[in-house]
N, C-alpha and C positions, 0 to 999 in steps of 0.2 A: 264207385259203386253207388253212392248217393245220387248221382245223375241217373243211373239206371232206374233206381227207385222212383225218381220223379217221372221218368218216361213210363213206367209201369202204371203209376197213378193216372197220368194222362190217358193211357190206353184204356184203363178201367172206366174212366169218366166217359170216353167216347164210344165204347162198345155197346152193342145192343145184345150181346150174348149173355150178359149178366143182368139179372133182374134189377130194375131201378131202385127198389127198396133195399137191396143188398149192397149196392155200391157204397153208400155212406159208411156202413159198418166195415166193409173191407178196407176202405181208404182210412178210416179212423185207426184201425188196427195197424196198417202199414205205417201210418204216421207215429204211432206209439212206438213201434219197433225201430223206426228210423232214428229216434232219439237215443237209442241205446246202440252203440257201436257193435257190441257183441251179438245183438239181435239181428244184424244185417244178414249174417249167414243163415239164421233161422228163417227169415223171410225168403231168402233165395231158395232154400230147401223146400219150404211149403209151396212156393210158386212152381218149382220144378216138379214136385209130386202132383200138384194140381194139373199141370200141363200133361204129365204122363197119363193121367186119368182121362183127360179131355181130347188129347191128340187123335186117338183112334176115331172118336166121333166126328171131329172136324175133317178127318181124312175121308171118312165115309161120305160126308156131305160135299167133298171136293173143295174144301176150304184151305187145305194144307198143300 
């Protein structure tokens, strides 16, 4: 799971879909959660919820 979190962090750093000023805050929070094994499931849940909200938008744009 920790490898997946590292992959998520890299994707966040590389994407232009997230505002540059928000990236450090998101990455900081993920790194805080990564330190807590119990919080890994919380990160996954938040990312899944985020994706559920954004997937229709990306689909409309033809990116999914």
